N, C-alpha and C positions, 0 to 999 in steps of 0.2 A: 504494499499499499504506499510505502514511502516513495516509490518510483512515480506513482500517480501524483502524489502531492508535489514532488519536485518538478515534474513535467508541467503541472498546472501553474506553478510559480514561474517557470521559465516562459510559458506562454503569456502570463500577465506582464512580467517585467519587460520582455522583449517585444511585446505587442504583436505576436505572431499567431493570432487567432485564426488566420486562414489555413493553419495546419490541421485544425479540428475536423473539418469535413473530409479531408484526405484520410486522416487516421480512422475516423468512423467507418468510411467506405472500405478501407483495408480490413478492418475487423469484421465487417459484415461479409465481404467476399471470402475471407479466410474461414469464417464459421460455416458459410454456405458449402464450401468445398469440403471441409471436414465432415459435415453432416450428410453430405451427398455421396461419400465414398461407399461404393458397393450397394447403393440403393437404386430403386426404379426411377428416381428423379434425375440420375446422372446424365442420361442422353439430353434432357432438356437444359441442364446447366451447361453442357458442352457447346450447345448451339449459341449461347451468349457470347462466347469467345471465338 
């Protein structure tokens, strides 16, 4: 949890709030790939890329 606290402080101090949407999208796509491994949803995921 200290990593998240330090990352949030970095964003506040450096005014780099534009990094948040990028980070959120990376987390969503990463979770989607992990959850779709070996499932019936996998062919639909691959068509996105």
